[in-house]
C-alpha positions as CSV (number, residue, x, y, z in Angstrom):
1,M,57.5,47.9,12.5
2,I,59.8,45.7,10.4
3,D,57.9,44.5,7.3
4,L,58.7,40.8,6.8
5,E,55.7,40.2,4.6
6,L,56.3,37.8,1.6
7,S,54.4,38.6,-1.6
8,W,52.1,35.9,-3.0
9,R,54.3,35.7,-6.1
10,A,57.5,35.1,-4.1
11,A,55.7,32.6,-1.9
12,A,54.4,30.7,-4.9
13,V,57.7,30.6,-6.7
14,T,59.5,29.4,-3.5
15,A,56.8,26.8,-3.0
16,A,57.2,25.5,-6.6
17,C,61.0,25.3,-6.2
18,L,60.8,23.5,-2.9
19,A,58.3,21.0,-4.4
20,A,60.6,20.3,-7.3
21,A,63.5,19.9,-5.0
22,S,61.5,17.5,-2.8
23,M,60.7,15.3,-5.8
24,A,64.3,15.3,-7.0
25,A,65.5,14.4,-3.5
26,R,63.1,11.5,-3.2
27,H,64.1,10.2,-6.6
28,A,67.8,10.4,-5.7
29,A,67.2,8.6,-2.4
30,R,65.3,5.8,-4.1
31,P,67.4,2.6,-4.0
32,A,68.4,1.1,-7.3
33,E,66.6,-2.1,-8.3
34,P,68.8,-5.2,-8.8
35,Q,69.6,-6.0,-12.4
36,P,68.3,-9.4,-13.6
37,A,70.7,-11.9,-15.1
38,P,71.0,-11.7,-18.9
39,A,68.7,-14.1,-20.8
40,G,70.3,-17.5,-21.4
41,Q,72.8,-17.1,-18.5
42,V,72.8,-20.1,-16.3
43,T,73.7,-19.8,-12.6
44,P,76.4,-22.4,-11.8
45,P,75.2,-25.3,-9.5
46,G,75.5,-24.5,-5.8
47,Q,75.9,-20.7,-6.5
48,A,72.9,-18.6,-5.5
49,T,72.2,-15.2,-7.0
50,R,72.7,-12.1,-4.9
51,A,68.9,-11.6,-4.8
52,E,68.5,-15.2,-3.5
53,Q,71.2,-14.6,-0.9
54,A,69.5,-11.4,0.2
55,A,66.2,-13.2,0.5
56,S,67.7,-16.2,2.4
57,P,70.5,-15.0,4.7
58,E,71.0,-18.6,5.9
59,Q,72.1,-19.6,2.4
60,A,74.6,-16.8,2.1
61,A,78.3,-17.6,1.7
62,P,80.4,-18.0,4.9
63,P,82.6,-15.0,5.9
64,E,85.7,-16.6,4.5
65,Q,84.0,-17.0,1.1
66,A,82.3,-13.7,0.9
67,A,83.2,-11.4,-1.9
68,S,85.3,-8.3,-1.2
69,P,83.7,-4.9,-1.5
70,D,85.4,-4.1,-4.8
71,Q,84.0,-7.4,-6.2
72,V,80.4,-6.5,-5.4
73,T,78.7,-4.9,-8.4
74,G,75.1,-5.0,-7.1
75,P,73.3,-2.2,-5.3
76,R,74.4,-1.6,-1.7
77,P,71.9,-1.2,1.1
78,P,70.8,2.4,1.7
79,G,73.1,4.3,4.1
80,S,72.8,7.5,6.0
81,W,72.9,9.7,2.8
82,P,69.7,8.4,1.2
83,R,68.0,8.6,4.6
84,R,69.1,12.3,4.9
85,L,67.8,13.0,1.5
86,T,64.4,11.4,2.4
87,V,64.2,13.6,5.5
88,A,65.1,16.7,3.6
89,A,62.6,15.9,0.9
90,G,59.8,15.5,3.5
91,I,60.7,18.9,5.1
92,A,60.8,20.6,1.7
93,Q,57.5,19.1,0.8
94,E,55.7,20.3,4.0
95,T,57.3,23.8,3.6
96,A,56.1,24.0,0.0
97,I,52.6,23.1,1.1
98,L,52.6,25.9,3.7
99,L,54.1,28.4,1.4
100,A,51.5,27.6,-1.3
101,L,48.8,28.1,1.3
102,F,50.3,31.4,2.3
103,A,50.5,32.5,-1.4
104,L,46.8,31.7,-1.8
105,W,46.0,33.7,1.3
106,Q,48.0,36.7,0.1
107,L,46.4,36.4,-3.4
108,A,42.9,36.2,-2.0
109,G,43.6,39.3,0.1
110,S,44.1,41.3,-3.0
111,F,40.6,40.6,-4.4
112,S,37.2,41.6,-3.2
113,L,33.8,40.9,-4.7
114,V,32.3,44.1,-3.6
115,G,33.6,47.5,-2.6
116,P,34.4,49.0,0.8
117,D,30.8,50.3,1.3
118,G,29.5,46.7,1.3
119,A,32.2,45.6,3.8
120,V,31.3,48.4,6.2
121,A,27.6,47.6,5.9
122,R,28.3,44.0,6.8
123,A,30.4,45.0,9.7
124,Q,27.6,47.3,10.9
125,W,25.2,44.3,10.7
126,I,27.6,42.2,12.9
127,W,27.8,45.0,15.4
128,H,24.1,45.3,15.7
129,A,23.6,41.5,15.9
130,E,26.0,41.3,18.8
131,R,24.0,44.0,20.6
132,V,20.8,42.2,20.0
133,V,22.0,39.1,21.7
134,H,23.6,41.2,24.5
135,M,27.2,40.2,23.8
136,P,29.9,42.2,25.6
137,S,30.8,45.5,23.9
138,E,34.2,45.4,22.2
139,T,34.4,49.2,22.8
140,E,34.2,48.7,26.6
141,I,36.8,46.0,26.5
142,Q,39.2,48.2,24.5
143,R,38.7,51.2,26.8
144,A,39.8,49.1,29.7
145,F,43.2,48.7,28.0
146,L,43.7,52.1,26.4
147,G,45.1,53.6,29.6
148,H,48.0,51.1,29.5
149,P,50.1,52.0,26.4
150,L,52.8,49.3,26.8
151,L,50.2,46.6,27.1
152,V,48.4,47.9,24.0
153,Q,51.6,48.0,22.1
154,G,52.4,44.4,23.2
155,L,49.0,43.3,21.9
156,N,49.6,45.0,18.6
157,L,52.9,43.0,18.2
158,Y,51.0,39.9,19.3
159,Y,48.4,40.4,16.6
160,A,51.0,41.2,13.9
161,S,53.4,38.3,14.2
162,L,52.7,35.7,16.9
163,H,50.1,33.7,15.0
164,F,52.6,32.8,12.4
165,V,55.4,32.0,14.8
166,V,53.3,29.8,17.1
167,L,51.7,27.9,14.3
168,I,55.0,27.1,12.5
169,G,56.5,26.1,15.8
170,C,53.6,23.8,16.5
171,L,53.9,22.2,13.1
172,I,57.7,21.7,13.5
173,W,57.1,20.1,16.9
174,V,54.4,17.7,15.6
175,Y,56.5,16.8,12.5
176,A,59.7,16.1,14.4
177,W,58.3,14.3,17.5
178,H,54.8,13.1,16.5
179,R,55.1,12.3,12.8
180,R,52.1,9.9,12.9
181,Q,49.7,12.8,13.8
182,Y,51.2,15.3,11.4
183,P,49.2,14.5,8.3
184,Q,45.9,15.0,10.2
185,V,47.2,18.4,11.6
186,R,48.2,19.5,8.1
187,I,44.9,18.5,6.5
188,T,43.0,20.4,9.2
189,L,45.1,23.5,8.7
190,V,44.6,23.4,4.9
191,L,40.8,22.8,5.2
192,F,40.3,25.6,7.7
193,T,42.5,28.1,5.9
194,A,40.9,27.3,2.5
195,G,37.4,27.7,4.0
196,A,38.4,31.0,5.6
197,L,39.7,32.3,2.3
198,L,36.5,31.4,0.5
199,I,34.4,33.2,3.1
200,Q,36.8,36.2,3.0
201,F,36.1,36.8,-0.7
202,L,33.0,38.5,0.7
203,P,34.8,41.3,2.5
204,V,33.8,42.5,6.0
205,A,35.4,45.5,7.6
206,P,37.1,45.3,11.0
207,P,35.7,47.2,14.0
208,R,38.4,49.9,13.7
209,M,36.9,50.9,10.3
210,L,33.3,51.1,11.6
211,P,32.1,54.7,12.1
212,G,30.3,55.3,15.3
213,D,31.4,52.3,17.3
214,G,33.9,54.3,19.3
215,M,36.8,51.9,18.7
216,V,40.4,53.1,18.2
217,D,42.9,51.7,15.6
218,T,45.6,51.0,18.2
219,A,48.2,49.9,15.6
220,A,47.8,53.2,13.7
221,R,48.0,55.2,17.0
222,Y,51.4,53.7,17.9
223,G,52.8,53.4,14.4
224,Q,52.6,49.6,14.4
225,S,50.1,48.9,11.6
226,V,51.0,46.1,9.2
227,Y,48.4,47.3,6.6
228,G,48.9,49.5,3.6
229,S,46.2,51.9,2.6
230,V,44.6,53.1,-0.7
231,A,42.0,55.9,-0.2
232,G,41.7,54.7,3.4
233,F,41.1,51.1,2.6
234,N,43.1,48.0,1.7
235,A,41.5,44.8,0.5
236,D,43.5,42.7,2.9
237,Q,42.0,44.7,5.8
238,L,38.5,43.7,4.7
239,S,38.9,40.0,5.7
240,A,37.7,40.2,9.3
241,M,35.2,37.4,9.0
242,P,36.2,34.8,10.1
243,S,39.3,35.5,12.3
244,V,42.1,33.3,11.0
245,H,44.1,34.4,14.1
246,V,41.6,32.8,16.4
247,G,41.1,29.7,14.2
248,W,44.9,29.0,14.1
249,A,45.2,29.6,17.8
250,L,42.4,27.2,18.6
251,L,43.9,24.6,16.3
252,V,47.3,24.9,18.0
253,A,45.6,24.5,21.4
254,L,43.7,21.4,20.3
255,V,46.8,19.8,18.9
256,V,48.9,20.4,22.0
257,V,46.2,19.2,24.4
258,Q,45.6,16.0,22.4
259,V,49.1,15.1,21.3
260,S,51.1,15.9,24.4
261,R,50.9,14.0,27.6
262,S,52.5,16.7,29.7
263,R,50.5,17.8,32.7
264,W,51.1,21.4,31.5
265,R,49.4,20.8,28.2
266,W,46.1,22.4,29.4
267,L,47.8,25.8,29.6
268,A,47.6,25.8,25.8
269,L,43.9,26.4,26.1
270,G,44.8,29.9,27.2
271,Y,46.4,30.7,23.8
272,P,43.1,31.0,21.8
273,V,41.5,33.0,24.7
274,L,44.4,35.5,24.8
275,T,44.3,35.7,20.9
276,L,40.6,36.5,21.0
277,L,41.3,39.2,23.6
278,A,44.1,40.6,21.4
279,V,42.1,40.8,18.2
280,V,39.3,42.6,20.1
281,V,41.4,45.1,22.0
282,T,43.3,46.0,18.8
283,A,39.9,46.5,17.0
284,N,40.8,44.0,14.3
285,H,37.9,41.6,14.9
286,F,34.4,41.3,16.4
287,W,33.5,38.5,18.9
288,L,31.5,36.9,16.1
289,D,34.6,36.7,13.9
290,G,36.2,34.5,16.5
291,I,33.1,32.4,17.0
292,A,32.8,31.9,13.2
293,A,36.4,30.7,13.1
294,A,35.7,28.1,15.8
295,L,32.7,26.8,13.9
296,L,34.7,26.6,10.7
297,L,37.4,24.7,12.4
298,G,34.8,22.3,13.8
299,L,33.5,21.8,10.3
300,A,37.0,21.0,9.0
301,L,37.3,18.3,11.7
302,A,33.9,16.9,10.9
303,V,34.8,16.7,7.2
304,Q,37.8,14.7,8.0
305,R,35.9,12.3,10.3
306,A,33.3,11.8,7.5
307,G,36.0,11.1,5.0
308,R,37.5,8.4,7.2
309,A,34.1,6.8,7.6
310,V,33.5,6.8,3.9
311,R,36.9,5.2,3.3
312,R,36.2,2.5,5.9
313,G,32.8,1.8,4.2
314,I,34.4,1.5,0.8
315,R,37.0,-1.0,2.1
316,S,34.3,-3.0,3.8
317,R,32.2,-3.2,0.6
318,R,35.2,-4.5,-1.3
319,G,35.3,-7.5,1.0
320,G,38.6,-6.7,2.5
321,G,37.3,-6.1,6.0
322,P,38.1,-2.8,7.8
323,G,41.5,-2.8,6.1
324,G,43.3,-1.9,9.3
325,E,42.8,1.1,11.5
326,D,43.0,4.6,10.1
327,R,45.7,6.9,11.3
328,P,44.4,8.1,14.7
329,D,42.7,11.4,14.8
330,Y,44.7,13.8,17.0
331,V,41.4,15.2,18.2
332,A,39.7,11.9,19.0
333,A,42.4,10.0,20.9
334,R,45.7,10.9,22.4
335,P,48.7,8.8,21.1
336,S,50.9,6.8,23.4
337,V,54.1,8.5,22.3
338,D,55.1,11.9,23.6
339,A,58.1,14.2,23.3
């Protein structure tokens, strides 16, 4: 497979450069403030200052008395160029945030608090816990697919790359056509991914590394593995709990269902289901890894809701009333605008 992985150092440097470019573009797009008249200068009777004319259009000079463009020394109203700079700055800022999050993810993947033995022991505990509650066996699910090599190879590719492509596509769609909902989507993504990274500092081995469960490393069988190996283990492989793939897929589905008004939006709910199937068939995650991801995403949404309630309470105690409605939560209510 083609390795398109970006190191955490490259991602961090790129994020810093984009953040600096965003700040510079915003500063350049900022309209210049009008210069006040020098002290002691008296405006001739009947002649209003440019600021007064801008504030009171009805007092402006008639067209035949208006100054020519080369006589105007004050700031001109912003044109298309400052607007383009502002748009470019916003895109650069959002890209910088995502790259910074990716850099943290890559950096966290290179650390582990305990060795591989502890990760395997925790995976063994998850396996037995699933059997105690009579959850379907991942081994049986995988065996049903192993007789179809092309399907298995397709699921390997799905696991390796589609989660990034779909997530980025969803973010671009929301940013371009549903800008009002984008901040909430971004905050949810950051909270969920940061929470997953904290949990993954305690490594858990995937099913394909668990001896005795009968599962096959399908990516290694067909030469499609995206993981390196040192003495049979790589720290990034020991981050099975929770499944970021499943969490991101569920987030994308929630966003599409709640933001879009298309009658086809409900098909998006099949995406996290298919993702869960893919991570199980390829032996990269247990069922409980996906369930933990869903619970963590729910916690991220609950934290946002609690934060909005706290802000409303603070505004009420200050005597300013509710202070206007919060930006609508894309999970709580569907907006009236749709692409």
